[in-house]
Kinemage of the C-alpha trace (Angstrom):
@kinemage 1
@onewidth
@group {chain A} dominant
@subgroup {mainchain}
@vectorlist {calphas} color= white
{ca met a 1} P 19.411 6.549 22.285
{ca val a 2} L 18.423 8.852 19.594
{ca ser a 3} L 21.370 10.087 17.289
{ca gly a 4} L 21.331 12.165 14.134
{ca leu a 5} L 18.698 14.173 12.396
{ca ala a 6} L 16.566 13.026 15.066
{ca ser a 7} L 18.773 14.073 17.983
{ca thr a 8} L 18.908 17.513 16.323
{ca ile a 9} L 15.009 17.682 16.173
{ca arg a 10} L 14.829 16.744 19.661
{ca ser a 11} L 17.345 19.451 20.857
{ca thr a 12} L 15.573 21.973 19.084
{ca leu a 13} L 13.930 24.717 21.567
{ca glu a 14} L 12.540 27.111 18.633
{ca ser a 15} L 10.624 26.725 15.481
{ca ser a 16} L 12.785 25.135 12.847
{ca thr a 17} L 12.628 23.660 9.463
{ca phe a 18} L 14.508 20.350 8.341
{ca asp a 19} L 15.216 19.246 5.001
{ca leu a 20} L 14.531 15.657 4.367
{ca ser a 21} L 16.071 15.490 0.796
{ca gly a 22} L 18.319 12.417 0.053
{ca his a 23} L 16.710 10.247 2.929
{ca asp a 24} L 14.405 7.139 1.828
{ca ala a 25} L 11.226 6.385 3.211
{ca ser a 26} L 12.438 3.727 5.947
{ca ser a 27} L 15.001 6.218 7.379
{ca ile a 28} L 12.560 8.936 7.380
{ca gln a 29} L 10.165 6.783 9.437
{ca ser a 30} L 13.014 5.691 11.655
{ca ile a 31} L 13.844 9.447 12.530
{ca ile a 32} L 10.501 10.601 13.056
{ca ser a 33} L 9.920 7.620 15.382
{ca asp a 34} L 13.147 8.469 17.436
{ca ala a 35} L 12.310 12.093 17.403
{ca phe a 36} L 8.555 12.360 18.448
{ca ser a 37} L 8.222 9.096 20.415
{ca thr a 38} L 8.589 10.773 23.627
{ca asp a 39} L 7.411 14.338 24.687
{ca phe a 40} L 9.568 17.224 23.846
{ca phe a 41} L 10.684 19.258 27.319
{ca ser a 42} L 10.494 23.043 27.320
{ca pro a 43} L 13.130 24.363 29.855
{ca pro a 44} L 11.816 26.904 32.485
{ca his a 45} L 12.064 30.635 30.971
{ca asp a 46} L 12.237 33.748 32.447
{ca asp a 47} L 9.111 35.970 32.496
{ca asp a 48} L 11.078 39.060 33.411
{ca asp a 49} L 10.374 40.799 30.210
{ca his a 50} L 6.602 40.862 31.216
{ca gly a 51} L 5.465 40.384 27.543
{ca asn a 52} L 7.854 42.829 25.833
{ca asn a 53} L 8.717 40.161 23.267
{ca ala a 54} L 5.003 39.371 22.471
{ca gly a 55} L 5.020 38.561 18.885
{ca ser a 56} L 8.579 39.060 18.434
{ca gly a 57} L 9.072 35.270 17.508
{ca ser a 58} L 11.310 34.601 20.650
{ca ser a 59} L 11.361 31.375 22.239
{ca his a 60} L 9.326 32.598 24.878
{ca his a 61} L 6.386 30.229 24.174
{ca asp a 62} L 6.121 26.795 25.255
{ca met a 63} L 5.060 25.441 21.587
{ca ile a 64} L 7.243 25.016 18.785
{ca arg a 65} L 6.559 24.438 15.121
{ca leu a 66} L 8.817 22.012 13.266
{ca thr a 67} L 8.493 22.127 9.488
{ca phe a 68} L 9.795 19.141 7.496
{ca leu a 69} L 10.335 19.487 3.634
{ca val a 70} L 9.161 16.304 2.117
{ca gly a 71} L 8.708 17.185 -1.512
{ca ala a 72} L 9.466 19.751 -4.258
{ca gly a 73} L 8.647 21.231 -7.778
{ca lys a 74} L 10.490 19.724 -11.097
{ca gln a 75} L 13.838 20.947 -10.505
{ca ser a 76} L 14.240 19.586 -7.176
{ca arg a 77} L 11.784 16.625 -6.979
{ca ser a 78} L 14.415 13.936 -7.492
{ca arg a 79} L 15.995 14.739 -4.130
{ca tyr a 80} L 13.095 13.651 -2.402
{ca asp a 81} L 11.582 10.148 -1.853
{ca pro a 82} L 8.404 9.841 -3.473
{ca his a 83} L 6.767 8.607 -0.432
{ca ala a 84} L 8.636 11.230 2.218
{ca ala a 85} L 5.387 12.614 3.236
{ca arg a 86} L 3.476 9.663 3.790
{ca ala a 87} L 6.445 8.192 5.737
{ca val a 88} L 6.513 11.027 8.145
{ca thr a 89} L 2.809 10.829 8.863
{ca ser a 90} L 2.419 7.277 9.009
{ca ala a 91} L 5.242 7.143 11.602
{ca leu a 92} L 3.656 10.196 13.395
{ca thr a 93} L 0.327 8.563 13.700
{ca ser a 94} L 1.157 4.990 14.195
{ca thr a 95} L 4.304 5.091 16.380
{ca cys a 96} L 3.898 8.467 17.977
{ca gly a 97} L 0.295 8.827 18.585
{ca tyr a 98} L -0.166 12.350 16.778
{ca arg a 99} L -3.115 13.180 14.445
{ca glu a 100} L -3.760 15.248 11.700
{ca asp a 101} L -5.447 18.557 12.213
{ca arg a 102} L -5.366 20.933 9.212
{ca ala a 103} L -6.238 23.992 11.307
{ca ala a 104} L -3.175 23.316 13.855
{ca ser a 105} L -1.311 26.282 14.783
{ca cys a 106} L 1.426 27.049 17.116
{ca ile a 107} L -0.317 27.036 20.265
{ca ala a 108} L -0.055 24.965 23.259
{ca ala a 109} L -3.757 23.123 22.534
{ca cys a 110} L -2.164 21.897 19.274
{ca gly a 111} L 0.728 19.728 20.875
{ca gly a 112} L 0.637 16.331 19.056
{ca thr a 113} L -0.654 17.230 15.725
{ca phe a 114} L 0.574 17.779 12.294
{ca lys a 115} L -0.654 19.064 9.074
{ca leu a 116} L 0.562 18.701 5.310
{ca gln a 117} L 1.073 21.955 3.435
{ca his a 118} L 1.993 22.681 -0.223
{ca asp a 119} L 3.778 26.297 -0.559
{ca thr a 120} L 3.059 27.108 -4.249
{ca ala a 121} L 5.034 30.213 -4.044
{ca lys a 122} L 8.166 28.191 -3.075
{ca asn a 123} L 6.962 25.017 -4.618
{ca leu a 124} L 7.822 22.994 -1.632
{ca lys a 125} L 5.511 20.336 0.051
{ca thr a 126} L 5.895 20.281 3.878
{ca val a 127} L 4.575 18.489 6.924
{ca val a 128} L 4.283 20.629 9.788
{ca val a 129} L 4.605 19.232 13.358
{ca phe a 130} L 3.499 20.770 16.654
{ca pro a 131} L 5.001 18.453 19.070
{ca arg a 132} L 3.980 17.712 22.551
{ca val a 133} L 5.824 20.055 25.014
{ca val a 134} L 6.038 19.429 28.828
{ca gly a 135} L 7.580 21.440 31.471
{ca gly a 136} L 8.408 25.280 30.872
{ca gly a 137} L 5.990 26.267 33.525
{ca gly a 138} L 4.329 28.645 31.043
{ca val a 139} L 0.438 29.081 30.357
{ca gly a 140} L -0.380 25.944 28.280
{ca ala a 141} L 2.324 23.488 29.234
{ca arg a 142} L 1.475 19.802 28.358
{ca ser a 143} L 0.617 17.253 30.675
{ca gly a 144} L 1.975 14.582 28.297
{ca thr a 145} L -1.183 12.710 27.762
{ca arg a 146} L -1.770 10.801 24.264
{ca asp a 147} L -5.521 10.459 24.576
{ca gly a 148} L -6.348 13.336 22.113
{ca asp a 149} L -9.418 14.314 24.372
{ca asp a 150} L -7.259 17.021 26.485
{ca arg a 151} L -6.962 19.338 23.289
{ca gly a 152} L -9.055 22.395 23.781
{ca asp a 153} L -10.135 21.579 27.333
{ca ala a 154} L -12.508 24.390 28.190
{ca met a 155} L -12.928 23.498 31.868
{ca asn a 156} L -10.024 22.231 33.580
{ca asn a 157} L -11.022 19.150 36.038
{ca asp a 158} L -8.417 19.885 38.785
{ca glu a 159} L -10.076 20.527 41.829
{ca asn a 160} L -8.005 23.256 43.065
{ca glu a 161} L -8.258 25.449 39.894
{ca glu a 162} L -11.104 27.712 38.346
{ca pro a 163} L -12.550 26.583 34.990
{ca leu a 164} L -11.251 28.555 31.846
{ca leu a 165} L -14.829 29.331 30.903
{ca pro a 166} L -18.047 29.737 33.327
{ca pro a 167} L -19.737 26.553 32.145
{ca asp a 168} L -23.153 28.187 31.524
{ca ser a 169} L -21.476 30.493 29.128
{ca pro a 170} L -21.783 30.340 25.177
{ca gly a 171} L -18.082 30.156 25.113
{ca tyr a 172} L -18.028 27.191 27.035
{ca lys a 173} L -20.905 25.626 25.265
{ca leu a 174} L -19.076 26.347 21.926
{ca ala a 175} L -15.848 25.014 23.013
{ca val a 176} L -17.048 21.401 24.555
{ca thr a 177} L -19.745 20.820 21.772
{ca ser a 178} L -18.962 17.867 19.273
{ca leu a 179} L -17.976 18.440 15.798
{ca val a 180} L -21.237 17.232 14.687
{ca ala a 181} L -23.392 18.983 16.735
{ca phe a 182} L -21.309 22.552 15.933
{ca gln a 183} L -21.827 21.791 12.135
{ca thr a 184} L -25.567 21.024 12.868
{ca arg a 185} L -25.787 24.443 14.723
{ca leu a 186} L -24.031 26.295 11.749
{ca ser a 187} L -26.724 24.836 9.409
{ca thr a 188} L -29.517 26.011 11.197
């Protein structure tokens, strides 16, 4: 059973920030493992507003952004375990099956990723996590798979659904090309 901070993280329905000051590396790993070992659930939401809240920051979207404060500048450095960032990222990758994506953003396709950030204006180091979200019935609801190959799926393989992009379109070709092939095309 998940308790404490891990329970608070799991019950979050909107983007939030969690301060890991005062926690040692082993407790941070335990908290992160407990919080992210299973997919998050997005409850069904009303679509009655017909997009009137678009861009308002409401919890209408399936994806959430969870930010963990793991370090700070001189004045607050002693509050954080020096290995806090490593504890969060290692628990996410080894225990929970997440992967680092420096370009991740708050969209459903980025579920199961995280990125490290250093806010120089506030002098804070953070780990931003985009959890796997299932349910909600919204566009982009996750299936809960952890193989990492479903991110950015340009062609849906369900027999009764239309592909997102026509297979012969330039957009499809760009979406399914490997990173190496993409970089090669950019350089030519």
